[in-house]
C-alpha positions as CSV (number, residue, x, y, z in Angstrom):
1,M,-4.8,25.3,-4.8
2,S,-4.6,26.3,-8.5
3,V,-7.0,25.1,-11.2
4,K,-4.3,22.9,-12.6
5,E,-3.7,21.3,-9.2
6,Q,-7.5,20.8,-8.7
7,E,-7.8,19.1,-12.1
8,F,-4.8,16.9,-11.3
9,A,-6.2,15.9,-7.9
10,K,-9.5,15.0,-9.5
11,L,-7.7,13.0,-12.2
12,I,-5.8,11.0,-9.5
13,K,-9.0,10.4,-7.4
14,D,-10.9,9.2,-10.4
15,N,-8.2,6.9,-11.6
16,Q,-6.6,5.8,-8.3
17,G,-7.7,2.2,-9.0
18,L,-5.4,2.0,-12.0
19,I,-2.5,3.3,-10.0
20,I,-3.2,0.9,-7.1
21,K,-3.4,-2.0,-9.5
22,V,-0.1,-1.3,-11.1
23,S,1.5,-0.6,-7.6
24,R,0.2,-3.9,-6.2
25,L,1.4,-6.0,-9.2
26,Y,4.9,-4.6,-9.1
27,T,5.5,-4.9,-5.3
28,N,5.3,-7.5,-2.6
29,T,4.8,-5.4,0.5
30,L,2.2,-2.8,1.5
31,E,5.0,-0.3,2.2
32,D,6.6,-0.8,-1.2
33,E,3.1,-0.6,-2.8
34,Q,2.5,2.8,-1.1
35,D,5.9,4.0,-2.1
36,L,5.3,3.0,-5.7
37,F,1.9,4.7,-5.7
38,Q,3.5,7.9,-4.5
39,E,6.2,7.7,-7.1
40,I,3.7,7.1,-9.9
41,V,1.6,10.1,-8.8
42,L,4.8,12.2,-8.7
43,Q,5.7,11.1,-12.2
44,L,2.2,11.8,-13.4
45,W,2.4,15.3,-12.0
46,R,5.8,15.9,-13.6
47,S,4.5,14.9,-17.0
48,Y,1.0,16.3,-16.6
49,D,1.8,19.3,-18.9
50,T,3.0,17.0,-21.6
51,F,-0.3,15.2,-22.0
52,K,-1.7,16.4,-25.3
53,G,-5.0,14.5,-25.4
54,Q,-4.0,12.4,-28.4
55,S,-5.0,9.3,-26.4
56,K,-7.4,8.6,-23.5
57,I,-6.2,10.0,-20.2
58,S,-6.3,6.4,-18.8
59,T,-4.0,5.2,-21.6
60,W,-1.5,8.0,-20.8
61,M,-1.7,7.2,-17.1
62,Y,-1.0,3.5,-17.7
63,R,2.0,4.4,-19.8
64,V,3.4,6.6,-17.0
65,A,2.5,4.2,-14.2
66,L,4.0,1.2,-16.0
67,N,7.1,3.0,-17.0
68,T,7.6,4.1,-13.4
69,A,7.0,0.7,-12.0
70,I,9.2,-1.1,-14.5
71,T,12.0,1.5,-14.0
72,L,11.9,1.0,-10.2
73,F,11.6,-2.8,-10.7
74,R,14.8,-2.8,-12.8
75,K,16.7,-0.6,-10.2
76,K,15.7,-3.0,-7.5
77,T,16.7,-6.1,-9.4
78,K,20.2,-4.6,-10.0
79,S,20.7,-4.2,-6.3
80,P,21.7,-7.2,-4.3
81,Q,18.8,-9.3,-3.1
82,T,18.9,-10.6,0.5
83,D,15.8,-12.9,0.1
84,E,15.5,-15.5,-2.6
85,L,11.7,-15.2,-3.3
86,Q,9.4,-13.3,-1.0
87,E,6.2,-15.0,0.0
88,Y,3.0,-13.6,-1.4
89,H,1.1,-12.3,1.7
90,H,-1.6,-10.5,-0.1
91,A,-3.6,-13.7,-0.2
92,D,-3.4,-14.1,3.6
93,F,-6.3,-11.7,4.2
94,V,-8.7,-13.6,2.0
95,E,-11.4,-15.5,3.9
96,D,-11.5,-19.2,3.0
97,D,-15.3,-19.2,2.5
98,D,-15.2,-16.6,-0.2
99,E,-14.1,-18.4,-3.3
100,K,-14.2,-15.4,-5.6
101,E,-11.8,-13.4,-3.5
102,H,-9.5,-16.4,-3.2
103,H,-9.4,-16.7,-7.0
104,V,-8.6,-13.0,-7.3
105,A,-5.8,-13.3,-4.7
106,V,-4.4,-16.3,-6.6
107,L,-4.6,-14.4,-9.8
108,Y,-2.6,-11.5,-8.4
109,K,-0.1,-14.0,-7.0
110,V,0.5,-15.6,-10.4
111,I,0.5,-12.3,-12.3
112,K,3.4,-11.2,-10.0
113,M,5.3,-14.3,-11.1
114,L,5.3,-13.0,-14.7
115,P,8.1,-10.9,-16.2
116,H,7.4,-7.2,-15.9
117,V,6.3,-6.6,-19.6
118,E,3.9,-9.6,-19.4
119,R,2.6,-8.3,-16.1
120,A,1.9,-5.0,-17.9
121,I,0.1,-6.6,-20.7
122,V,-2.2,-8.7,-18.4
123,T,-2.9,-5.6,-16.2
124,M,-4.0,-3.5,-19.2
125,Y,-6.0,-6.5,-20.7
126,L,-7.9,-7.0,-17.4
127,D,-8.8,-3.3,-17.5
128,D,-10.3,-3.8,-21.0
129,L,-7.8,-1.6,-22.8
130,P,-7.9,-2.2,-26.5
131,Y,-4.9,-4.0,-28.0
132,R,-4.1,-0.9,-29.9
133,D,-3.5,1.0,-26.6
134,I,-1.7,-1.9,-25.0
135,A,0.7,-2.1,-28.0
136,G,1.2,1.7,-28.0
137,N,2.0,1.7,-24.3
138,L,4.6,-1.0,-24.6
139,G,6.0,0.0,-28.0
140,I,5.1,-3.2,-29.7
141,S,2.8,-4.0,-32.6
142,E,-0.9,-4.7,-32.1
143,V,-0.5,-8.2,-33.5
144,N,2.4,-8.8,-31.1
145,A,0.2,-7.7,-28.2
146,R,-2.5,-10.1,-29.2
147,V,-0.1,-13.0,-29.7
148,K,1.5,-12.3,-26.3
149,M,-1.9,-12.1,-24.6
150,T,-3.0,-15.4,-26.1
151,R,0.1,-17.1,-24.8
152,L,-0.3,-15.4,-21.4
153,K,-3.8,-16.7,-21.0
154,K,-2.5,-20.2,-21.3
155,T,0.4,-19.5,-19.0
156,L,-1.9,-17.9,-16.4
157,K,-4.3,-20.8,-16.6
158,E,-1.4,-23.2,-15.9
159,L,-0.1,-21.1,-13.0
160,M,-3.6,-20.8,-11.5
161,Q,-4.0,-24.5,-11.6
162,K,-0.6,-25.0,-10.0
163,H,-0.9,-22.4,-7.3
164,G,-4.6,-22.1,-6.8
Protein backbone atom coordinates (compact mmCIF):
# COMPACT_ATOMS: atom_id res chain seq x y z
CA MET A 1 0.00 0.00 0.00
CA SER A 2 1.40 3.39 -0.96
CA VAL A 3 1.83 6.26 1.50
CA LYS A 4 -1.10 8.06 -0.14
CA GLU A 5 -3.33 5.00 0.26
CA GLN A 6 -2.28 4.63 3.90
CA GLU A 7 -3.07 8.30 4.60
CA PHE A 8 -6.45 7.95 2.90
CA ALA A 9 -7.29 4.75 4.82
CA LYS A 10 -6.49 6.52 8.11
CA LEU A 11 -8.59 9.51 7.05
CA ILE A 12 -11.57 7.26 6.36
CA LYS A 13 -11.10 5.34 9.61
CA ASP A 14 -10.84 8.55 11.64
CA ASN A 15 -13.92 10.09 10.00
CA GLN A 16 -16.11 7.08 9.29
CA GLY A 17 -18.75 8.38 11.71
CA LEU A 18 -19.32 11.39 9.47
CA ILE A 19 -19.77 9.13 6.43
CA ILE A 20 -22.06 6.75 8.32
CA LYS A 21 -24.21 9.63 9.52
CA VAL A 22 -24.68 11.04 6.03
CA SER A 23 -25.30 7.55 4.62
CA ARG A 24 -27.90 6.80 7.28
CA LEU A 25 -29.78 10.06 6.79
CA TYR A 26 -30.10 9.67 3.02
CA THR A 27 -31.18 6.01 2.92
CA ASN A 28 -33.91 3.85 4.39
CA THR A 29 -32.34 0.39 4.31
CA LEU A 30 -29.10 -1.02 5.63
CA GLU A 31 -28.18 -2.22 2.13
CA ASP A 32 -28.67 1.26 0.64
CA GLU A 33 -26.75 2.77 3.57
CA GLN A 34 -23.80 0.48 2.91
CA ASP A 35 -23.93 1.21 -0.84
CA LEU A 36 -23.96 4.96 -0.21
CA PHE A 37 -21.08 4.62 2.28
CA GLN A 38 -19.01 2.87 -0.40
CA GLU A 39 -19.96 5.44 -3.03
CA ILE A 40 -18.94 8.29 -0.71
CA VAL A 41 -15.58 6.64 0.00
CA LEU A 42 -15.06 6.18 -3.74
CA GLN A 43 -15.85 9.83 -4.43
CA LEU A 44 -13.55 10.91 -1.59
CA TRP A 45 -10.74 8.82 -3.11
CA ARG A 46 -11.36 10.29 -6.59
CA SER A 47 -11.19 13.82 -5.25
CA TYR A 48 -8.49 13.24 -2.61
CA ASP A 49 -5.79 14.86 -4.75
CA THR A 50 -7.90 18.00 -5.17
CA PHE A 51 -8.06 18.72 -1.43
CA LYS A 52 -5.85 21.76 -0.97
CA GLY A 53 -6.12 22.22 2.77
CA GLN A 54 -7.96 25.53 2.53
CA SER A 55 -10.62 24.17 4.88
CA LYS A 56 -10.69 21.51 7.57
CA ILE A 57 -10.55 17.96 6.24
CA SER A 58 -13.91 17.21 7.85
CA THR A 59 -15.50 20.17 6.03
CA TRP A 60 -14.16 18.89 2.71
CA MET A 61 -15.38 15.37 3.53
CA TYR A 62 -18.85 16.68 4.36
CA ARG A 63 -18.99 18.52 1.05
CA VAL A 64 -18.08 15.41 -0.91
CA ALA A 65 -20.35 13.13 1.17
CA LEU A 66 -23.38 15.41 0.94
CA ASN A 67 -22.91 16.06 -2.77
CA THR A 68 -22.66 12.32 -3.38
CA ALA A 69 -25.73 11.56 -1.26
CA ILE A 70 -27.81 14.34 -2.82
CA THR A 71 -26.78 13.31 -6.34
CA LEU A 72 -27.78 9.70 -5.71
CA PHE A 73 -30.98 10.84 -3.96
CA ARG A 74 -31.94 12.91 -7.02
CA LYS A 75 -31.24 9.99 -9.36
CA LYS A 76 -33.45 7.71 -7.27
CA THR A 77 -36.31 10.22 -7.13
CA LYS A 78 -36.25 10.49 -10.93
CA SER A 79 -36.73 6.73 -11.26
CA PRO A 80 -40.23 5.33 -10.78
CA GLN A 81 -41.05 4.56 -7.17
CA THR A 82 -42.87 1.33 -6.37
CA ASP A 83 -43.53 2.17 -2.73
CA GLU A 84 -45.25 5.31 -1.57
CA LEU A 85 -43.35 5.89 1.66
CA GLN A 86 -41.03 3.37 3.23
CA GLU A 87 -41.37 2.65 6.92
CA TYR A 88 -38.52 3.85 9.09
CA HIS A 89 -37.18 0.61 10.54
CA HIS A 90 -34.06 2.05 12.14
CA ALA A 91 -36.14 2.74 15.25
CA ASP A 92 -37.14 -0.93 15.56
CA PHE A 93 -33.90 -1.96 17.25
CA VAL A 94 -34.22 0.58 20.05
CA GLU A 95 -35.12 -0.87 23.43
CA ASP A 96 -38.25 0.66 24.95
CA ASP A 97 -36.58 1.20 28.31
CA ASP A 98 -33.81 3.35 26.94
CA GLU A 99 -35.43 6.74 26.43
CA LYS A 100 -32.33 8.48 25.09
CA GLU A 101 -31.85 5.92 22.32
CA HIS A 102 -35.52 6.22 21.49
CA HIS A 103 -35.23 10.00 21.12
CA VAL A 104 -32.17 9.61 18.88
CA ALA A 105 -34.04 7.10 16.70
CA VAL A 106 -37.01 9.46 16.44
CA LEU A 107 -34.66 12.33 15.60
CA TYR A 108 -33.15 10.32 12.74
CA LYS A 109 -36.66 9.43 11.58
CA VAL A 110 -37.84 13.05 11.45
CA ILE A 111 -34.58 14.30 9.90
CA LYS A 112 -35.19 11.82 7.06
CA MET A 113 -38.54 13.52 6.47
CA LEU A 114 -36.81 16.80 5.62
CA PRO A 115 -35.85 17.80 2.07
CA HIS A 116 -32.24 16.88 1.22
CA VAL A 117 -30.72 20.35 1.69
CA GLU A 118 -32.37 20.80 5.07
CA ARG A 119 -31.18 17.32 6.04
CA ALA A 120 -27.63 18.39 5.21
CA ILE A 121 -27.91 21.56 7.29
CA VAL A 122 -29.17 19.65 10.33
CA THR A 123 -26.51 16.97 9.96
CA MET A 124 -23.68 19.49 9.86
CA TYR A 125 -25.23 21.50 12.70
CA LEU A 126 -25.44 18.40 14.89
CA ASP A 127 -21.74 17.82 14.22
CA ASP A 128 -20.99 21.34 15.48
CA LEU A 129 -19.77 22.69 12.15
CA PRO A 130 -19.68 26.47 12.21
CA TYR A 131 -22.30 28.26 10.12
CA ARG A 132 -19.49 29.51 7.88
CA ASP A 133 -18.63 25.90 6.94
CA ILE A 134 -22.28 24.88 6.58
CA ALA A 135 -22.87 27.81 4.25
CA GLY A 136 -19.72 27.08 2.25
CA ASN A 137 -20.65 23.42 1.80
CA LEU A 138 -24.10 24.30 0.51
CA GLY A 139 -23.24 27.41 -1.47
CA ILE A 140 -25.45 29.71 0.57
CA SER A 141 -24.68 32.72 2.74
CA GLU A 142 -23.84 32.31 6.41
CA VAL A 143 -26.90 34.40 7.33
CA ASN A 144 -29.09 32.14 5.18
CA ALA A 145 -27.65 29.05 6.92
CA ARG A 146 -28.46 30.57 10.33
CA VAL A 147 -32.01 31.50 9.30
CA LYS A 148 -32.63 28.06 7.83
CA MET A 149 -31.34 26.35 10.98
CA THR A 150 -33.54 28.50 13.21
CA ARG A 151 -36.57 27.50 11.15
CA LEU A 152 -35.44 23.88 11.10
CA LYS A 153 -35.20 23.75 14.88
CA LYS A 154 -38.88 24.70 15.08
CA THR A 155 -39.80 22.19 12.37
CA LEU A 156 -37.83 19.42 14.06
CA LYS A 157 -39.43 20.14 17.41
CA GLU A 158 -42.90 19.92 15.85
CA LEU A 159 -42.02 16.69 14.01
CA MET A 160 -40.52 15.17 17.17
CA GLN A 161 -43.73 15.91 19.08
CA LYS A 162 -45.86 14.48 16.30
CA HIS A 163 -43.80 11.32 15.68
CA GLY A 164 -42.09 10.80 19.04
